[in-house]
KEKE-3310 file (N, C-alpha, C; in steps of 0.2 Angstrom, whole numbers, plus 5000, padded with zeros to 4 digits):
npx = (5502:5503:5517:5527:5541:5547:5542:5546:5559:5570:5574:5590:5598:5608:5603:5597:5585:5573:5570:5569:5565:5567:5555:5551:5552:5547:5539:5523:5513:5496:5484:5471:5456:5467:5470:5474:5479:5478:5486:5495:5502:5511:5521:5519:5512:5513:5507:5507:5495:5502:5497:5481:5467:5458:5455:5450:5447:5443:5437:5424:5424:5425:5434:5436:5448:5462:5474:5487:5481:5486:5486:5488:5491:5491:5491:5478:5466:5465:5459:5462:5463:5465:5455:5448:5444:5456:5468:5479:5495:5509:5517:5527:5530:5535:5537:5544:5545:5549:5550:5541:5530:5531:5530:5519:5508:5511:5510:5501:5489:5478:5473:5468:5468:5476:5473:5478:5495:5505:5517:5525:5531:5542:5551:5548:5553:5566:5572:5567:5578:5588:5589:5589:5604:5610:5616:5627:5624:5614:5609:5609:5600:5589:5580:5579:5570:5559:5552:5552:5543:5531:5531:5527:5515:5507:5508:5499:5486:5482:5482:5470:5460:5456:5440:5436:5427:5432:5444:5449:5443:5451:5463:5458:5456:5468:5475:5468:5471:5483:5483:5477:5486:5497:5507:5512:5522:5524:5522:5524:5519:5510:5501:5497:5490:5480:5472:5469:5476:5490:5508:5514:5504:5497:5505:5507:5495:5492:5503:5496:5486:5489:5501:5513:5521:5514:5524:5531:5520:5515:5529:5528:5516:5520:5532:5525:5519:5529:5535:5525:5523:5537:5535:5525:5525:5534:5541:5555:5566:5569:5557:5550:5553:5550:5535:5531:5535:5549:5564:5574:5581:5592:5589:5576:5581:5589:5580:5572:5581:5585:5573:5567:5577:5586:5590:5580:5581:5588:5578:5566:5573:5576:5562:5557:5563:5555:5543:5543)
npy = (5477:5458:5448:5431:5429:5417:5423:5436:5447:5459:5474:5482:5496:5507:5519:5535:5535:5545:5547:5534:5518:5503:5492:5479:5463:5448:5432:5427:5412:5412:5404:5394:5404:5413:5430:5446:5463:5481:5496:5503:5521:5527:5520:5511:5496:5484:5471:5457:5445:5428:5416:5406:5413:5429:5438:5457:5471:5487:5502:5501:5494:5479:5466:5451:5444:5436:5426:5438:5448:5464:5473:5492:5498:5513:5525:5519:5509:5492:5476:5458:5441:5425:5415:5402:5390:5389:5395:5410:5413:5425:5438:5452:5469:5480:5498:5515:5531:5549:5545:5535:5542:5552:5544:5536:5548:5553:5541:5534:5539:5536:5524:5507:5494:5483:5475:5459:5459:5451:5451:5459:5452:5447:5457:5461:5451:5451:5462:5456:5446:5454:5461:5447:5444:5454:5461:5473:5481:5485:5499:5507:5501:5497:5508:5510:5498:5497:5509:5504:5494:5504:5508:5499:5493:5505:5507:5495:5497:5509:5502:5494:5502:5504:5500:5482:5481:5485:5480:5471:5456:5446:5448:5446:5431:5426:5428:5421:5409:5409:5407:5397:5386:5388:5378:5373:5372:5385:5394:5410:5411:5399:5405:5416:5412:5404:5416:5423:5432:5443:5439:5452:5459:5455:5455:5471:5474:5467:5472:5486:5484:5477:5481:5473:5462:5446:5434:5440:5440:5427:5421:5426:5420:5407:5407:5412:5399:5391:5396:5395:5380:5378:5384:5375:5362:5346:5344:5342:5352:5348:5341:5351:5359:5349:5348:5361:5363:5364:5367:5359:5356:5365:5377:5380:5384:5395:5403:5407:5413:5424:5432:5433:5435:5425:5408:5393:5383:5393:5401:5394:5390:5401:5405:5394:5395:5405:5399:5388)
npz = (5568:5566:5564:5562:5566:5557:5544:5541:5535:5544:5535:5538:5536:5529:5522:5522:5535:5535:5521:5513:5520:5524:5531:5532:5523:5514:5511:5515:5520:5521:5533:5536:5547:5551:5555:5551:5557:5552:5554:5553:5552:5546:5537:5522:5519:5509:5499:5486:5479:5479:5474:5480:5489:5497:5510:5509:5520:5521:5529:5529:5514:5507:5499:5488:5486:5474:5466:5458:5463:5470:5485:5493:5509:5516:5527:5532:5540:5542:5539:5536:5529:5525:5512:5519:5511:5499:5506:5505:5499:5500:5492:5501:5505:5519:5520:5522:5523:5515:5500:5498:5501:5490:5478:5480:5480:5466:5458:5460:5468:5482:5479:5481:5479:5465:5450:5443:5445:5445:5436:5444:5455:5454:5456:5469:5475:5472:5478:5492:5492:5492:5504:5514:5512:5515:5503:5497:5487:5491:5498:5486:5477:5482:5484:5471:5464:5473:5467:5453:5457:5459:5450:5439:5444:5443:5430:5426:5434:5424:5413:5417:5415:5403:5393:5391:5382:5372:5369:5356:5348:5342:5350:5363:5361:5358:5370:5380:5374:5377:5391:5394:5388:5395:5400:5388:5374:5364:5348:5340:5328:5327:5338:5332:5322:5326:5333:5320:5314:5307:5314:5317:5317:5327:5339:5341:5341:5353:5363:5364:5372:5381:5388:5386:5376:5368:5369:5380:5390:5390:5392:5406:5413:5413:5423:5434:5436:5438:5449:5460:5458:5463:5474:5484:5480:5481:5470:5459:5450:5439:5436:5435:5425:5413:5415:5413:5398:5395:5387:5393:5408:5411:5402:5407:5421:5417:5410:5420:5429:5423:5423:5438:5445:5453:5455:5452:5462:5472:5474:5478:5493:5498:5501:5506:5520:5523:5527:5533)
capx = (5502:5508:5519:5528:5546:5551:5540:5549:5566:5570:5579:5594:5603:5610:5598:5592:5576:5567:5569:5566:5568:5562:5554:5552:5551:5546:5534:5518:5509:5491:5481:5463:5458:5471:5465:5477:5476:5484:5484:5503:5500:5516:5522:5515:5510:5513:5506:5504:5494:5503:5494:5476:5462:5459:5448:5453:5442:5445:5434:5416:5424:5427:5437:5438:5456:5465:5481:5487:5482:5490:5485:5493:5489:5493:5487:5471:5465:5462:5459:5464:5464:5465:5450:5449:5444:5460:5473:5481:5500:5509:5525:5524:5535:5533:5543:5541:5549:5548:5551:5538:5524:5530:5529:5513:5507:5513:5508:5493:5485:5472:5473:5469:5470:5477:5473:5483:5501:5509:5524:5530:5533:5550:5555:5547:5558:5573:5572:5570:5584:5593:5588:5592:5609:5613:5619:5630:5619:5605:5607:5609:5594:5582:5574:5575:5567:5554:5551:5550:5537:5526:5528:5524:5508:5503:5506:5494:5480:5481:5479:5462:5455:5453:5436:5437:5421:5435:5448:5447:5443:5457:5469:5456:5458:5476:5476:5464:5472:5490:5480:5474:5490:5505:5511:5514:5527:5518:5525:5519:5517:5504:5496:5494:5486:5473:5469:5466:5480:5497:5511:5516:5499:5494:5510:5508:5489:5494:5505:5494:5480:5491:5506:5518:5521:5511:5528:5530:5514:5516:5533:5526:5512:5526:5536:5522:5517:5535:5535:5519:5526:5542:5534:5520:5525:5541:5543:5563:5568:5569:5552:5545:5554:5545:5528:5532:5538:5555:5566:5578:5583:5595:5586:5571:5586:5592:5576:5571:5584:5583:5566:5568:5585:5588:5589:5573:5584:5589:5569:5563:5577:5574:5553:5556:5564:5551:5537:5545)
capy = (5471:5453:5443:5427:5430:5417:5425:5441:5447:5466:5477:5487:5497:5514:5523:5540:5534:5550:5546:5527:5514:5496:5490:5470:5460:5440:5428:5425:5407:5411:5399:5395:5406:5417:5436:5452:5472:5485:5503:5508:5528:5532:5515:5506:5487:5482:5464:5452:5437:5425:5411:5406:5418:5430:5443:5464:5474:5494:5507:5499:5490:5472:5463:5445:5444:5431:5426:5442:5453:5468:5480:5495:5500:5517:5527:5515:5504:5487:5468:5454:5437:5419:5409:5396:5385:5391:5400:5413:5415:5432:5441:5459:5472:5486:5504:5522:5539:5553:5545:5531:5546:5555:5540:5535:5553:5552:5535:5529:5542:5534:5517:5500:5486:5483:5468:5457:5461:5446:5452:5464:5448:5447:5463:5459:5444:5452:5467:5453:5443:5458:5460:5444:5442:5460:5465:5479:5486:5488:5505:5510:5498:5494:5514:5510:5492:5500:5517:5500:5492:5506:5512:5495:5495:5512:5504:5490:5502:5511:5497:5490:5509:5501:5497:5478:5479:5490:5475:5467:5449:5442:5449:5442:5426:5425:5430:5417:5404:5406:5405:5390:5382:5390:5373:5371:5375:5390:5399:5417:5408:5397:5408:5422:5409:5404:5423:5425:5439:5439:5440:5457:5464:5453:5459:5477:5476:5465:5477:5492:5483:5474:5485:5467:5458:5440:5432:5443:5438:5418:5419:5427:5414:5401:5408:5412:5395:5389:5399:5393:5374:5379:5384:5374:5355:5344:5342:5344:5358:5346:5340:5357:5362:5346:5351:5367:5359:5369:5362:5355:5358:5371:5381:5384:5389:5401:5409:5408:5418:5431:5435:5431:5437:5418:5402:5390:5382:5398:5404:5389:5388:5407:5406:5388:5397:5409:5396:5382)
capz = (5563:5568:5560:5565:5565:5551:5540:5540:5539:5544:5533:5542:5530:5530:5519:5526:5535:5533:5514:5511:5524:5521:5539:5532:5517:5513:5511:5519:5519:5524:5536:5539:5553:5553:5555:5553:5556:5550:5556:5555:5550:5543:5534:5518:5518:5501:5500:5482:5481:5472:5475:5483:5488:5502:5510:5512:5522:5522:5531:5525:5507:5507:5493:5487:5482:5471:5464:5456:5465:5475:5488:5497:5514:5519:5533:5534:5544:5538:5542:5529:5530:5520:5511:5523:5505:5497:5509:5499:5499:5497:5495:5504:5510:5523:5518:5524:5521:5510:5494:5498:5499:5485:5472:5480:5477:5459:5453:5465:5473:5484:5476:5487:5475:5458:5447:5438:5445:5445:5435:5447:5460:5451:5460:5477:5478:5472:5486:5499:5491:5494:5512:5520:5510:5516:5498:5497:5482:5494:5498:5478:5474:5485:5481:5462:5464:5475:5462:5448:5459:5460:5442:5435:5445:5439:5423:5424:5434:5419:5407:5416:5414:5397:5393:5389:5377:5365:5366:5349:5349:5340:5357:5370:5359:5360:5378:5384:5373:5382:5398:5395:5386:5396:5402:5383:5370:5358:5343:5339:5322:5331:5342:5326:5316:5330:5332:5315:5311:5305:5320:5317:5319:5335:5343:5340:5346:5362:5367:5364:5377:5389:5390:5384:5370:5368:5372:5387:5393:5389:5399:5415:5416:5414:5427:5440:5437:5441:5456:5463:5460:5469:5484:5485:5479:5482:5464:5457:5446:5433:5435:5433:5418:5410:5414:5408:5393:5394:5381:5397:5416:5411:5398:5413:5427:5415:5409:5428:5432:5420:5425:5444:5448:5457:5451:5456:5469:5477:5475:5483:5497:5502:5504:5513:5527:5528:5527:5541)
cpx = (5506:5512:5525:5537:5551:5546:5541:5557:5567:5577:5582:5599:5604:5608:5597:5586:5573:5566:5566:5569:5562:5563:5556:5550:5550:5541:5529:5513:5503:5488:5475:5462:5462:5469:5469:5475:5481:5483:5492:5504:5506:5522:5517:5516:5509:5513:5505:5502:5498:5501:5485:5471:5464:5453:5452:5445:5446:5438:5427:5418:5426:5428:5439:5446:5459:5471:5482:5485:5485:5486:5489:5489:5492:5490:5479:5472:5462:5462:5458:5465:5464:5458:5453:5450:5451:5465:5477:5490:5504:5517:5523:5530:5531:5539:5538:5546:5547:5548:5544:5530:5524:5528:5520:5507:5506:5507:5501:5489:5479:5470:5474:5472:5472:5476:5478:5491:5506:5517:5527:5533:5542:5554:5555:5553:5566:5575:5572:5575:5591:5593:5592:5599:5612:5618:5621:5628:5614:5604:5606:5602:5590:5576:5572:5571:5559:5550:5548:5543:5530:5525:5524:5515:5505:5502:5500:5487:5477:5476:5472:5458:5452:5448:5436:5431:5426:5442:5446:5447:5449:5463:5466:5459:5465:5478:5474:5468:5480:5487:5479:5480:5497:5508:5514:5520:5523:5524:5522:5516:5509:5499:5494:5489:5480:5468:5467:5471:5486:5500:5513:5510:5496:5499:5509:5501:5489:5497:5500:5489:5482:5497:5514:5517:5516:5517:5529:5525:5515:5521:5531:5522:5516:5529:5532:5519:5523:5535:5530:5522:5532:5541:5528:5520:5532:5544:5551:5561:5566:5563:5547:5546:5550:5536:5526:5533:5543:5559:5571:5578:5585:5593:5581:5575:5587:5586:5573:5575:5586:5578:5565:5573:5589:5588:5583:5574:5584:5581:5567:5566:5575:5566:5553:5556:5560:5545:5538:5541)
cpy = (5465:5447:5439:5426:5426:5418:5434:5441:5455:5466:5482:5490:5507:5520:5529:5534:5537:5549:5541:5522:5507:5492:5480:5468:5451:5439:5426:5418:5408:5404:5400:5398:5411:5424:5442:5459:5476:5492:5507:5514:5530:5526:5512:5498:5486:5474:5462:5446:5433:5416:5410:5410:5420:5434:5449:5467:5482:5499:5507:5494:5483:5469:5456:5445:5438:5433:5432:5448:5457:5473:5483:5499:5508:5522:5526:5509:5498:5481:5463:5447:5430:5417:5404:5391:5385:5397:5403:5412:5420:5433:5449:5462:5479:5493:5508:5526:5542:5550:5541:5537:5552:5550:5539:5542:5554:5547:5533:5531:5538:5527:5511:5495:5487:5476:5465:5459:5458:5446:5456:5459:5446:5451:5463:5453:5447:5457:5462:5448:5448:5460:5456:5443:5448:5463:5471:5484:5487:5495:5509:5507:5497:5501:5513:5504:5494:5504:5510:5497:5496:5509:5507:5493:5500:5510:5499:5493:5505:5505:5494:5496:5507:5498:5490:5476:5482:5484:5471:5460:5444:5443:5445:5435:5424:5427:5424:5409:5404:5405:5399:5383:5386:5385:5369:5374:5379:5393:5404:5414:5405:5401:5415:5417:5405:5409:5425:5431:5437:5442:5447:5462:5462:5455:5468:5480:5474:5469:5482:5491:5481:5476:5479:5464:5450:5435:5433:5439:5430:5419:5421:5423:5409:5401:5409:5404:5390:5390:5396:5384:5374:5378:5378:5363:5354:5344:5345:5348:5353:5344:5345:5360:5357:5347:5355:5367:5365:5363:5356:5361:5365:5377:5385:5388:5395:5407:5411:5413:5424:5435:5436:5435:5432:5413:5399:5389:5387:5402:5400:5388:5393:5407:5399:5390:5401:5404:5390:5384)
cpz = (5564:5563:5563:5562:5558:5545:5537:5540:5538:5540:5537:5537:5532:5525:5523:5526:5534:5525:5512:5517:5523:5528:5537:5526:5516:5510:5517:5517:5524:5527:5537:5547:5556:5550:5557:5553:5554:5550:5558:5549:5544:5539:5530:5518:5510:5497:5490:5483:5474:5470:5479:5484:5496:5502:5512:5514:5525:5522:5527:5518:5510:5500:5495:5483:5480:5468:5459:5459:5472:5478:5492:5501:5516:5521:5530:5537:5540:5542:5535:5534:5525:5519:5513:5518:5502:5501:5505:5500:5496:5496:5496:5506:5513:5522:5521:5522:5516:5502:5494:5495:5492:5478:5474:5476:5470:5455:5455:5469:5476:5481:5481:5483:5466:5455:5442:5437:5446:5442:5438:5454:5460:5456:5466:5480:5477:5477:5492:5499:5495:5501:5516:5518:5513:5510:5500:5494:5487:5496:5491:5476:5474:5483:5475:5461:5466:5469:5455:5450:5456:5452:5438:5437:5445:5432:5422:5428:5429:5413:5410:5416:5407:5395:5390:5384:5371:5363:5360:5351:5347:5348:5363:5367:5360:5367:5381:5381:5376:5389:5398:5392:5388:5396:5394:5379:5364:5354:5344:5332:5323:5334:5336:5323:5320:5332:5325:5311:5310:5313:5321:5320:5325:5340:5346:5344:5352:5366:5367:5369:5382:5390:5388:5379:5372:5370:5379:5392:5395:5395:5405:5417:5416:5420:5434:5441:5440:5449:5460:5464:5466:5477:5487:5485:5480:5474:5461:5453:5440:5430:5433:5428:5413:5410:5412:5403:5392:5391:5387:5405:5415:5408:5405:5419:5422:5413:5416:5431:5429:5423:5433:5448:5452:5453:5454:5462:5475:5480:5481:5492:5503:5504:5506:5519:5529:5529:5532:5546)
residu = (MET:ASN:PHE:LYS:LEU:ASN:ASP:ILE:ARG:LEU:ALA:LEU:SER:SER:ILE:ASN:PRO:ASN:LEU:PHE:LYS:VAL:HIS:ALA:THR:GLY:TYR:VAL:SER:GLY:LYS:ALA:GLY:ASP:LYS:PHE:SER:TRP:ASN:GLN:PRO:ASP:SER:LEU:LEU:LEU:GLU:LEU:VAL:THR:SER:GLY:LYS:GLY:PHE:LEU:HIS:VAL:THR:GLY:GLN:GLU:TRP:HIS:LEU:VAL:ALA:GLY:ASP:CYS:TYR:LEU:LEU:TYR:ARG:GLN:ASP:ALA:GLN:TYR:TRP:SER:ASP:PRO:ALA:GLU:PRO:TRP:GLN:LYS:VAL:PHE:CYS:ILE:VAL:SER:GLY:LYS:LEU:VAL:GLU:ALA:LEU:LEU:GLU:LEU:TYR:LEU:PRO:SER:THR:ILE:ILE:VAL:HIS:ASN:ALA:LEU:PRO:SER:ALA:GLY:ASP:PHE:PHE:ARG:LEU:HIS:GLN:MET:VAL:ILE:GLU:LYS:ASP:VAL:ALA:PHE:VAL:ARG:ASP:ALA:PRO:LEU:LEU:PHE:HIS:ARG:ILE:ILE:GLY:ALA:LEU:ALA:ALA:GLN:LEU:GLN:LYS:GLU:SER:ILE:ASP:PRO:ALA:SER:ILE:PRO:ASP:PHE:VAL:VAL:ARG:ALA:ARG:ASN:TYR:MET:ASP:ALA:HIS:TYR:GLN:GLU:SER:LEU:SER:MET:THR:GLU:LEU:ALA:ALA:PHE:SER:GLY:VAL:SER:PRO:SER:HIS:LEU:ILE:ARG:SER:PHE:ARG:ARG:TYR:PHE:ALA:CYS:THR:PRO:TYR:GLU:TYR:TYR:LEU:THR:ARG:ARG:ILE:GLU:ALA:ALA:LYS:THR:MET:LEU:LEU:THR:THR:SER:LEU:LYS:VAL:ARG:GLU:ILE:ALA:GLU:LYS:LEU:ASN:PHE:SER:ASP:GLU:TYR:TYR:PHE:SER:ASN:VAL:PHE:ARG:ARG:ARG:VAL:GLY:VAL:SER:PRO:SER:ALA:PHE:ARG:LYS:VAL:SER:GLY:ARG:LEU:SER:ASP)
# end
């Protein structure tokens, strides 16, 4: 697999490499015409599409991937490339070791694609941040972060196994309303009224089918939109806060830091170094 040096950051740590080793983490901005191959039998490539689109080809199967799709390549030969009409941006990590093998066997045996995985992007970023800053807690926390990423992907995969036809209409209405209005300020009272049920009933039902509360879903959509703006525009943090209808820049920055682990400015700075 070929990466430009400004697309990756190598992780050198004192973790027993036979147990867990982070080879690289970072962000990739795809370009039309780029095509990459993966054929590393002892390492896992884990990539999450944060915006744009692309293609993945593995042993005769091909997928057209969009924002929120995550793919896992372990002991497989694969090729992948950006959609020329809308090149993707991705967060990624390359890891190996007995812990990786055990977690994949436990949580995600034979899994290649997980959809709607954007909530895991924050942990990808935290792992990357620890690597480039040579965080003293890396040895302790990196395996835990990886475990959390895999566990979240497994939970999402289980959620996908639910028959969409079994999801109540009022839950679907609530989700679709948040997808269409995430740039606006929404209250649970407003959302429940639109859905036609009580707030408590909506919260219980939404959690059952989407493994999170409506508020968590709504906030995730807003934070992911903020990340995209930070990565793809020159808008100031204050302007992004305004576009997403946060009460002010400071509240937005605090919410972003709690969800992602770093401030909006730090997020832009790190990812900017990777795409220069």
